[in-house]
C-alpha positions in Angstrom: 7.4 71.3 -17.7 7.1 69.4 -14.3 3.1 69.8 -13.9 2.5 66.3 -14.4 5.1 65.0 -11.8 5.1 64.9 -8.1 6.6 68.1 -6.8 9.5 66.4 -5.1 10.6 65.2 -8.3 10.0 68.3 -10.3 12.2 70.4 -7.5 14.7 67.6 -7.4 15.3 68.1 -11.3 15.2 71.7 -10.9 18.0 71.6 -8.4 20.0 69.4 -10.6 19.8 71.4 -14.0 20.6 74.6 -11.9 21.2 78.1 -13.6 24.5 80.2 -13.5 23.8 81.0 -9.7 24.3 77.3 -8.9 26.6 76.2 -11.7 29.1 74.8 -9.1 26.4 72.5 -7.9 25.5 71.4 -11.5 29.4 70.8 -12.1 29.7 68.5 -9.0 26.5 66.7 -9.8 27.8 66.2 -13.4 31.4 64.8 -12.4 29.7 62.6 -9.5 27.5 60.9 -12.4 30.8 60.3 -14.4 32.5 59.0 -11.5 29.5 56.4 -10.9 29.6 55.6 -14.6 33.1 55.0 -14.6 32.9 52.7 -11.4 29.9 50.7 -13.0 31.7 50.4 -16.2 35.1 49.0 -14.7 33.1 46.8 -12.4 31.3 45.1 -15.4 34.2 44.8 -17.3 36.2 43.2 -14.6 33.4 40.7 -13.3 32.9 39.6 -17.3 36.6 39.1 -17.6 36.9 36.6 -14.9 33.8 35.0 -15.5 34.8 34.4 -19.0 38.0 33.3 -18.0 36.6 30.7 -15.5 34.1 29.6 -18.1 36.6 29.2 -20.8 39.2 27.2 -18.8 36.1 25.0 -17.4 35.0 24.3 -20.7 38.3 23.2 -22.3 39.0 21.2 -19.0 36.0 19.4 -19.2 36.4 18.7 -23.2 39.9 17.5 -22.7 39.4 15.3 -19.6 37.0 13.2 -18.0 34.1 14.4 -15.4 34.7 11.6 -12.9 37.6 9.2 -12.4 37.2 5.9 -11.0 39.7 3.5 -9.4 39.4 0.1 -7.9 41.1 -1.3 -5.0 43.0 -4.4 -6.5 43.0 -3.6 -10.1 40.3 -3.3 -12.9 40.7 -6.9 -13.9 37.6 -7.3 -16.1 37.5 -3.6 -17.3 34.6 -4.4 -20.2 32.5 -5.7 -17.2 33.4 -2.5 -15.2 32.9 -0.1 -17.9 29.4 -1.5 -18.7 28.3 -1.6 -15.0 29.6 2.2 -14.6 27.7 3.1 -17.6 24.6 1.6 -16.2 24.5 4.3 -13.6 22.0 7.1 -13.7 23.3 10.1 -15.4 26.6 8.6 -16.8 26.7 9.5 -20.5 30.0 7.5 -21.2 32.9 5.3 -19.7 36.3 4.3 -21.1 39.5 2.8 -19.5 42.8 4.3 -19.4 46.1 3.9 -19.0 48.6 6.6 -17.9 52.5 7.0 -18.3 55.6 9.0 -18.8 57.7 8.7 -22.1 60.6 10.3 -23.8 59.4 10.7 -27.3 62.1 11.6 -30.2 62.0 12.4 -33.8 64.6 13.3 -36.3 64.4 16.8 -35.2 63.5 17.0 -31.5 63.0 15.2 -28.3 60.3 15.7 -25.6 59.0 14.4 -22.3 55.3 13.5 -22.7 52.2 12.0 -21.0 51.2 8.9 -22.8 47.7 8.2 -22.5 46.5 4.6 -23.6 42.8 4.5 -24.7 40.1 2.1 -26.0 39.6 4.0 -29.4 35.7 2.9 -29.6 34.9 4.4 -26.1 37.4 7.5 -25.9 34.9 9.4 -28.0 32.1 9.1 -25.4 34.2 10.4 -22.6 36.1 13.4 -24.1 35.9 15.8 -27.0 38.8 14.1 -28.7 37.1 13.2 -31.8 35.8 16.8 -32.3 39.2 18.0 -31.8 41.1 15.9 -34.2 42.7 18.1 -37.1 44.2 14.9 -39.1 43.7 11.3 -38.8 41.0 9.5 -36.8 40.8 7.6 -33.5 40.1 4.4 -35.4 43.8 4.7 -36.6 44.8 3.5 -33.1 43.7 0.0 -33.9 46.1 -2.3 -35.6 45.1 -3.8 -38.8 47.6 -6.4 -39.0 50.3 -8.0 -36.9 53.1 -6.4 -38.8 51.4 -2.9 -38.7 53.3 -0.2 -37.0 51.4 0.8 -33.9 49.8 4.2 -34.1 50.0 7.5 -31.8 47.8 10.5 -31.8 49.9 13.8 -30.9 48.5 17.2 -29.6 49.0 19.5 -32.3 51.6 21.7 -30.3 53.6 18.7 -29.6 53.6 17.6 -33.1 54.8 21.1 -34.2 57.5 20.8 -31.5 58.9 17.7 -32.9 58.5 18.5 -36.2 56.5 15.4 -37.3 53.9 15.2 -39.6 51.0 12.5 -40.6 52.8 9.1 -41.3 56.0 10.1 -39.9 57.5 7.6 -37.2 59.0 8.5 -33.6 60.4 6.6 -31.0 58.8 6.0 -27.5 61.0 5.3 -24.5 59.3 4.4 -21.3 61.2 4.1 -17.9 59.8 0.4 -17.5 62.5 -1.8 -19.3 64.4 -5.1 -18.4 67.1 -5.8 -16.0 70.2 -6.7 -17.7 74.1 -6.9 -16.1 74.2 -3.2 -17.4 71.3 -2.3 -15.4 67.8 -1.4 -16.5 67.5 -0.9 -20.2 64.5 1.4 -20.8 61.9 0.1 -23.0 61.6 1.5 -26.7 59.0 1.2 -29.4 58.8 2.6 -32.9 55.5 4.3 -33.5 53.7 6.0 -36.4 51.9 9.2 -36.3 48.4 8.6 -37.6 46.8 12.0 -36.7 46.9 15.4 -34.5 44.3 16.9 -32.3 43.8 20.4 -30.9 41.7 20.5 -27.7 42.4 24.1 -27.3 44.3 23.6 -23.9 48.0 24.2 -24.1 48.7 21.6 -21.3 47.0 18.8 -23.0 48.0 19.9 -26.9 51.7 20.3 -26.0 52.2 17.3 -23.7 49.9 14.6 -24.6 49.9 11.6 -26.9 47.4 8.9 -27.1 48.0 5.2 -28.1 46.0 2.3 -28.0 45.1 0.5 -24.8 46.9 -2.7 -25.6 50.1 -0.9 -26.6 50.3 1.3 -23.6 50.0 -1.9 -21.3 52.8 -3.3 -22.9 54.8 0.2 -22.7 54.3 0.5 -19.1 54.3 -3.3 -18.2 50.8 -3.2 -16.9 48.2 -6.0 -17.3 45.0 -4.1 -16.4 44.0 -0.3 -17.1 44.8 2.3 -14.3 41.4 3.7 -14.2 38.2 4.1 -15.9 36.9 7.8 -16.9 33.3 8.6 -16.9 31.2 11.5 -18.6 28.2 12.7 -17.0 25.1 14.4 -18.3 25.4 17.3 -15.6 28.9 18.5 -15.1 27.4 20.3 -11.5 26.3 16.7 -10.4 29.9 15.2 -11.0 30.5 15.5 -7.3 27.5 13.8 -6.0 28.2 11.0 -8.7 31.6 10.6 -7.1 30.5 10.4 -4.0 27.8 7.9 -4.7 29.7 5.3 -6.6 31.2 3.6 -3.5 28.0 3.5 -2.1 26.6 2.1 -5.1 29.3 -0.3 -6.4 31.1 -1.1 -3.0 34.0 0.5 -0.9 36.6 -1.0 -3.0 35.9 1.7 -5.8 37.5 5.1 -5.3 36.1 8.1 -7.5 37.1 11.6 -7.7 35.5 14.4 -9.8 36.7 17.3 -11.8 36.3 19.9 -9.5 38.1 18.2 -6.9 41.1 17.6 -9.3 41.2 21.2 -10.3 40.1 22.8 -7.1 43.2 25.0 -6.4 42.9 26.5 -10.0 39.1 27.5 -9.6 39.8 28.5 -5.8 42.5 31.0 -7.2 40.5 32.3 -10.0 37.5 32.9 -7.2 39.6 34.5 -5.3 41.1 36.9 -8.0 37.3 37.8 -8.9 36.5 38.6 -5.6 39.8 40.7 -5.1 39.1 42.7 -8.2 35.3 43.1 -7.3 36.2 44.6 -4.0 39.2 46.7 -5.5 37.2 48.2 -8.3 33.8 48.5 -6.0 36.0 51.3 -4.3 35.5 53.2 -7.5 31.7 53.2 -7.1 32.1 54.0 -3.6 34.0 56.9 -4.3 31.4 58.1 -6.7 28.7 57.6 -4.0 30.8 59.9 -1.8 31.0 62.4 -4.5 26.8 62.4 -4.5 27.1 63.2 -0.7 29.5 66.0 -1.5 27.2 67.4 -4.2 24.1 67.1 -1.8 25.4 68.8 1.1 26.7 71.4 -0.8 23.1 71.8 -2.4 21.5 71.5 1.1 23.6 74.3 2.5 23.0 76.6 -0.4 19.2 75.9 -0.3 18.5 76.5 3.4 16.2 79.5 2.5 14.1 77.1 -0.2 13.8 74.4 2.5 12.6 77.1 5.1 9.9 78.2 2.6 8.8 74.8 1.7 8.3 74.2 5.5 6.4 77.3 5.9 4.2 76.4 2.9 3.3 73.1 4.8 5.9 70.5 3.4 7.0 68.2 6.2 10.6 67.5 6.7 10.2 63.8 5.3 9.1 65.4 2.0 11.9 67.9 1.8 14.3 65.0 2.7 12.8 63.1 -0.3 13.6 65.8 -2.9 17.3 65.3 -2.0 17.4 61.5 -2.1 15.6 61.7 -5.4 18.6 63.8 -6.5 21.2 61.1 -5.3 18.7 58.7 -7.1 19.0 60.5 -10.4 22.6 61.0 -10.3 23.2 57.2 -9.5 20.5 56.0 -12.1 21.9 57.9 -14.7 25.7 57.0 -13.8 24.5 53.5 -13.4 22.6 53.4 -16.7 25.4 55.2 -18.7 28.3 52.9 -17.1 26.0 49.6 -17.6 25.6 50.8 -21.5 29.4 51.2 -21.8 30.6 48.2 -19.9 28.3 46.1 -21.9 29.3 47.4 -25.3 32.9 47.4 -24.3 32.7 43.8 -23.2 31.0 42.7 -26.6 33.7 44.4 -28.5 36.8 43.0 -26.8 35.1 39.6 -26.8 33.9 39.5 -30.2 37.0 40.6 -32.0 39.3 39.0 -29.4 41.1 42.2 -29.1 43.2 41.0 -25.7 45.6 38.3 -26.9 47.5 36.5 -24.1 50.3 33.7 -24.1 48.3 30.4 -24.3 51.3 28.5 -23.0 50.8 30.7 -19.6 47.2 31.2 -19.2 46.0 28.1 -21.3 43.7 30.3 -23.6 44.9 32.5 -26.5 42.7 35.5 -25.6 40.8 37.1 -22.7 37.1 36.0 -23.0 34.4 38.4 -21.7 31.2 36.8 -20.4 28.3 39.0 -18.6 26.3 37.2 -16.2 22.7 38.7 -15.8 22.9 38.0 -11.8 26.5 39.8 -11.7 24.9 42.7 -13.7 21.8 42.9 -11.6 24.0 42.9 -8.4 26.4 46.0 -9.7 23.3 48.0 -10.7 21.2 47.4 -7.5 24.2 48.0 -5.2 25.2 51.2 -7.1 21.6 52.5 -6.8 21.4 51.5 -3.2 24.7 53.4 -2.4 23.7 56.3 -4.3 20.5 56.6 -2.3 21.6 55.4 1.1 24.8 57.1 1.8 23.6 60.6 1.1 20.4 60.0 3.4 22.7 59.8 6.7 23.9 63.5 5.7 20.7 65.0 4.6 18.9 63.6 7.5 19.9 66.9 9.2 17.0 68.4 7.4 14.6 67.1 9.9 16.2 69.3 12.6 
């Protein structure tokens, strides 16, 4: 059966497939393999969960917001020329001005505090995924067709449901800026018409943001110029270097921040959780490797007569040692293969059928995504096999004596 393979491998297989007289060794080897498989499967699933969650949040954040935000000391007086200037920079895919403010929105059914974002309808689609996310209406509805037209507002889908409004309904916007009277500061209010709704998939935006035209936002918040200009870049990973280069290219009066800087605390927390889960579940793999050590120590003790016969027949201590190292490799390899297949299959099922649902208002996503990165899979496989081979080597080195 084993004539065509090296004698070390042949003997290693015979020892692993021991008969009745070594049944305890076979059982220990079997459970060692199960331990390694469970550890590998758990580690793959945990890494896929954290990787998927990071990727999903990053994708939704980058679809809802710009990649780079640019301010200018002294204000953006001539914003059309500033937009053109920024769009001419290498790597910039789109640019658009923004006015941001807080407001109280009231309908016949409910009230809510929201963030009002004033945008240029012609440019906003170049910067965010808002056009793709619109469920009703369009960005062009924010443009007033006539002087007596009621200004339009585009609401997040969750916000529209909270207010109980639909397309064409009118609501009231009340802002903290207003006029001073003998009775004190009178907040400014304005009736607007709902011209559509959107669903970007990020609860923070779908439940708390309303988009209006840039001119209306400036009147609501008593501003004469946009607050900032938002940019979309071709490569999101180049956004940080782009933000650093803008003051150098356009002047020290420009200030820029990228998406990773603004969301640093969120992604740092996710990275820390991923590392903590990896270390914790990695201990399961370590336990499996320690089980391999016990099974090999037991085998070495029971096979002391066989070892003596092999040495008498001319086998060196190194070659005898290889026999037991191969056993660790076989146990680790089979366990890793089984755990890898089970882990990948479980991740595919959980991700495809979205089996783990979570509250969207807490985690920003409706279900837990599972994404297995080839690099993570390779690290798990290589680390497990190395542990399965290297750890037992220190104990079975006593064979040399």
